[in-house]
C-alpha positions as CSV (number, residue, x, y, z in Angstrom):
1,M,89.7,89.6,128.9
2,I,88.3,91.7,126.3
3,P,84.8,90.3,124.9
4,L,84.8,89.3,121.2
5,R,81.9,91.8,120.3
6,T,84.1,94.6,121.8
7,A,87.1,93.5,119.7
8,H,85.0,93.4,116.7
9,G,83.9,97.1,117.2
10,K,87.5,98.2,117.8
11,F,88.7,96.5,114.7
12,V,86.0,98.2,112.5
13,E,87.0,101.7,114.0
14,H,90.8,100.8,113.3
15,L,89.8,100.3,109.5
16,K,88.0,103.6,109.4
17,E,90.9,105.4,111.1
18,K,93.4,103.9,108.5
19,N,91.1,105.4,105.8
20,R,90.3,101.9,104.3
21,S,87.6,102.1,101.7
22,Q,83.9,102.0,102.6
23,S,83.5,98.6,100.8
24,T,86.5,97.1,102.6
25,V,85.2,98.2,106.1
26,L,81.8,96.9,105.3
27,A,83.2,93.5,103.9
28,Y,85.7,93.0,106.7
29,G,83.2,93.9,109.3
30,K,80.7,91.4,107.9
31,D,83.3,88.7,107.7
32,I,84.3,89.1,111.4
33,D,80.7,89.4,112.4
34,Q,80.3,85.8,110.9
35,L,83.4,84.7,113.0
36,V,82.0,86.1,116.1
37,E,78.5,84.2,115.5
38,F,80.4,81.0,114.8
39,L,82.3,81.4,117.9
40,D,79.3,82.2,120.0
41,E,77.9,78.8,118.8
42,L,81.1,77.2,120.4
43,K,80.4,79.2,123.6
44,K,83.7,81.3,123.2
45,A,83.0,84.9,124.0
46,H,86.5,86.0,124.8
47,L,89.6,86.3,122.7
48,A,91.9,84.3,125.1
49,E,89.6,81.2,124.4
50,I,90.1,81.2,120.6
51,T,92.5,78.5,119.1
52,K,93.8,77.9,115.6
53,E,91.5,75.0,115.4
54,D,88.5,77.2,116.0
55,V,89.5,79.5,113.2
56,E,90.0,76.5,110.9
57,A,86.6,75.1,111.8
58,F,85.0,78.3,110.9
59,L,86.6,78.5,107.4
60,A,85.7,74.7,106.9
61,K,82.1,75.5,107.8
62,L,82.0,78.4,105.2
63,L,83.2,75.9,102.5
64,K,80.7,73.4,103.5
65,N,77.9,75.9,103.3
66,G,78.6,76.7,99.7
67,Y,81.1,79.6,99.8
68,T,83.7,79.3,97.0
69,P,87.4,78.8,97.8
70,K,88.0,82.2,96.5
71,S,85.5,83.8,98.8
72,V,86.7,82.0,101.8
73,S,90.3,83.0,100.9
74,R,89.2,86.6,101.1
75,K,87.5,86.0,104.3
76,T,90.7,84.4,105.5
77,N,92.5,87.7,104.8
78,A,90.0,89.5,107.0
79,V,90.4,87.1,109.9
80,K,94.2,87.2,109.7
81,T,94.0,91.1,109.6
82,F,91.6,91.0,112.5
83,F,94.0,88.9,114.9
84,R,97.0,90.6,113.6
85,F,95.4,93.9,114.8
86,L,94.6,92.4,118.2
87,K,98.1,91.1,118.5
88,V,99.8,94.4,117.6
89,N,97.5,96.1,120.1
90,E,98.1,93.5,122.8
91,F,94.5,92.5,123.2
92,V,95.8,88.9,122.7
93,T,99.1,87.2,123.5
94,D,99.1,84.6,120.6
95,D,97.6,84.9,117.1
96,P,95.5,81.9,116.5
97,A,95.1,82.7,112.7
98,L,98.9,83.2,112.1
99,L,99.5,79.6,110.8
100,V,96.0,79.1,109.3
101,S,96.3,78.4,105.5
102,H,94.3,79.8,102.7
103,P,92.0,77.3,100.7
104,R,93.6,76.5,97.3
105,F,91.8,77.7,94.2
106,E,92.5,78.5,90.6
107,T,92.5,82.1,89.5
108,K,90.4,82.6,86.3
109,P,92.2,84.6,83.5
110,P,91.2,88.2,83.2
111,R,88.0,88.8,81.1
112,I,89.2,90.9,78.3
113,L,86.7,92.5,76.1
114,S,87.4,92.3,72.2
115,E,87.3,95.3,70.1
116,T,83.9,94.3,68.7
117,E,82.6,94.1,72.4
118,Y,83.9,97.3,73.9
119,R,82.8,99.2,70.7
120,A,79.3,97.7,71.2
121,L,79.3,98.9,74.7
122,R,80.3,102.3,73.5
123,D,77.5,102.3,70.9
124,T,75.0,101.2,73.5
125,A,75.8,104.0,75.9
126,Q,76.4,106.8,73.6
127,N,73.1,108.5,74.2
128,D,73.7,108.6,78.0
129,T,76.4,111.2,78.4
130,R,77.2,110.3,82.0
131,T,77.5,106.5,81.4
132,Y,79.3,107.0,78.1
133,A,81.9,109.3,79.8
134,I,82.4,106.6,82.5
135,V,82.9,104.0,79.9
136,E,85.4,106.0,78.1
137,L,87.5,106.9,81.2
138,L,87.7,103.2,82.3
139,L,88.5,102.1,78.8
140,Q,91.0,104.9,78.1
141,T,92.8,105.3,81.4
142,G,92.4,101.8,83.1
143,M,91.6,103.4,86.5
144,R,89.7,101.3,89.1
145,I,86.1,101.9,89.8
146,G,86.8,103.1,93.3
147,E,89.2,105.7,91.9
148,L,86.6,106.9,89.4
149,S,83.9,107.3,91.9
150,R,86.2,109.5,94.0
151,L,87.2,111.8,91.2
152,E,86.5,115.7,91.7
153,D,86.3,118.5,89.2
154,A,89.6,119.7,90.4
155,D,91.2,116.4,89.4
156,V,90.5,116.9,85.8
157,K,92.5,119.2,83.4
158,L,91.2,119.2,79.8
159,G,93.7,120.0,77.1
160,A,92.9,122.9,74.6
161,G,93.3,122.9,71.0
162,G,93.6,119.1,70.6
163,R,96.3,118.8,73.3
164,T,96.3,115.8,75.7
165,G,94.6,116.5,79.0
166,E,95.4,115.0,82.4
167,I,93.5,113.4,85.3
168,H,94.9,113.2,88.8
169,I,94.1,110.1,90.7
170,S,94.5,110.4,94.4
171,T,95.7,107.7,96.8
172,F,92.9,105.2,97.4
173,N,93.0,102.2,99.4
174,R,96.7,101.8,99.4
175,H,96.8,102.3,95.5
176,P,99.3,104.9,94.4
177,E,98.7,108.5,93.5
178,R,99.4,109.3,89.9
179,N,98.6,111.5,87.0
180,V,97.0,109.8,83.9
181,P,96.8,111.3,80.4
182,L,93.4,111.9,78.9
183,N,93.2,111.3,75.1
184,S,90.9,113.0,72.7
185,R,88.3,110.4,72.9
186,S,87.9,110.5,76.7
187,Q,88.1,114.3,76.8
188,K,85.2,114.7,74.3
189,A,83.2,112.3,76.4
190,L,83.9,114.2,79.5
191,Q,83.2,117.6,78.0
192,A,79.8,116.3,76.6
193,Y,79.0,115.0,80.1
194,L,79.9,118.2,81.9
195,E,78.0,120.4,79.5
196,G,74.7,118.6,80.4
197,R,75.4,117.9,84.0
198,P,73.0,119.2,86.6
199,K,74.0,122.0,88.7
200,T,75.3,120.9,92.1
201,K,77.3,122.0,95.1
202,S,79.1,118.6,95.1
203,E,82.7,118.7,94.1
204,H,82.6,115.1,92.8
205,L,83.0,114.8,88.9
206,F,80.2,112.2,88.5
207,I,76.9,112.8,90.3
208,T,73.4,111.6,90.3
209,R,70.4,113.4,88.7
210,T,69.7,114.9,92.2
211,G,73.2,116.3,92.5
212,K,74.7,113.7,94.9
213,S,78.0,111.9,94.4
214,L,77.7,108.7,92.3
215,L,78.6,105.7,94.5
216,V,80.6,102.6,93.4
217,R,77.3,100.4,93.6
218,N,75.6,102.9,91.3
219,I,78.4,102.8,88.7
220,R,78.7,99.0,89.0
221,S,74.9,98.4,88.4
222,T,74.8,100.9,85.5
223,I,77.7,99.3,83.6
224,K,76.2,96.0,84.2
225,R,73.0,97.0,82.7
226,Y,74.7,98.5,79.6
227,L,76.9,95.4,79.2
228,E,73.7,93.3,79.1
229,L,72.2,95.6,76.6
230,A,75.1,95.3,74.5
231,G,75.0,91.6,74.5
232,I,78.2,91.3,76.3
233,E,78.4,88.0,78.4
234,D,80.3,87.2,81.5
235,A,81.7,90.7,81.8
236,T,81.7,93.3,84.7
237,V,82.8,96.8,85.1
238,N,86.2,95.6,86.4
239,D,86.8,94.0,83.0
240,L,87.2,97.5,81.4
241,R,90.3,97.8,83.3
242,H,91.6,94.4,82.2
243,T,90.7,95.5,78.6
244,F,92.7,98.7,78.9
245,I,95.9,96.9,80.2
246,A,95.7,93.9,77.9
247,H,94.9,95.9,74.7
248,H,97.8,98.2,75.2
249,L,100.3,95.5,76.0
250,K,99.1,93.6,72.9
251,R,99.8,96.7,70.7
252,G,103.2,96.9,72.1
253,A,103.0,99.7,74.8
254,S,105.9,99.7,77.4
255,L,105.2,97.3,80.3
256,V,106.6,100.0,82.6
257,L,104.3,102.6,81.3
258,V,101.1,100.5,81.4
259,S,102.0,99.5,85.0
260,K,102.5,103.0,86.1
261,I,99.3,104.3,84.6
262,A,97.2,101.3,85.9
263,G,98.7,102.0,89.5
264,H,100.1,98.6,90.0
265,H,102.5,98.3,92.9
266,R,104.5,95.5,91.2
267,L,105.6,95.1,87.6
268,S,104.9,91.4,87.9
269,T,101.2,92.2,88.4
270,T,101.2,93.8,84.8
271,E,103.5,91.0,83.4
272,K,100.6,88.4,84.3
273,Y,98.5,89.8,81.4
274,L,101.1,88.7,78.9
275,D,100.2,85.1,79.7
276,H,96.7,85.7,78.2
277,I,97.5,87.9,75.1
278,Q,99.6,87.6,71.9
279,V,101.8,90.6,71.7
280,T,101.8,91.9,68.1
281,A,104.6,94.6,68.5
282,P,107.9,94.9,70.6
283,Q,107.4,96.1,74.1
284,E,108.9,99.6,73.4
285,K,106.3,102.2,72.7
286,M,106.2,104.9,75.3
287,E,102.8,106.3,74.5
288,L,99.3,105.0,74.6
289,A,96.9,104.9,71.5
290,E,93.1,105.2,71.8
291,L,91.0,102.0,72.3
């Protein structure tokens, strides 16, 4: 019988081999580590000893200890992925997490910044060319923060003579590869940043002052600080993506076009935003305006 700790290590290596994002590897690794510690308390050190009731008891304890149903649901995903990996690789005969249910919770509507709010954010960040460029890219393209952090210089094609540029977004964490148009506002912000960017051997588009690539956590904390400086409450960097999607749909942009540019796998994901906005024009525009 394979020990739990060994199975945990094999699972983490599997995630890395599948090129899952660093944040996913860390989060899933921590989730399964919590599971292993709980099972240790039950004196269960081998996979064959684990039952459905053990898994449910672990999730129930998380809820009792103050984790939100949403957080426990995410951890449930990690546990299910862990045991599915073990079953596929024949480390276990039966999957004890197969019939485990997710806790119920209400999904909050997306936080959509008003025009006044995102203009205030833009004004607050305008003297910091790197942050300003990041804000504009997120607002004008709707890309994910993980996608932005992975951008390299070679991914950017600036349009000359007022023409629209383009940015290539590589496949990331199972999200689709795609080309996204760069409008005038985002191009100007990028050009200003690149002109003053420190010299570096890094191929990454966004770098620190010492020339190292800018990580997701760096971007998240920086945008959080500027949101606070701008007086925008209950908002995160991810809400810039929500704002891009919602405002373009509100202005009548094609649902298919917005879905494609946002990199949604399903059109239904984009359609959900229509429940939280009032569309002011028919869904037929095949181009995007500037925010």
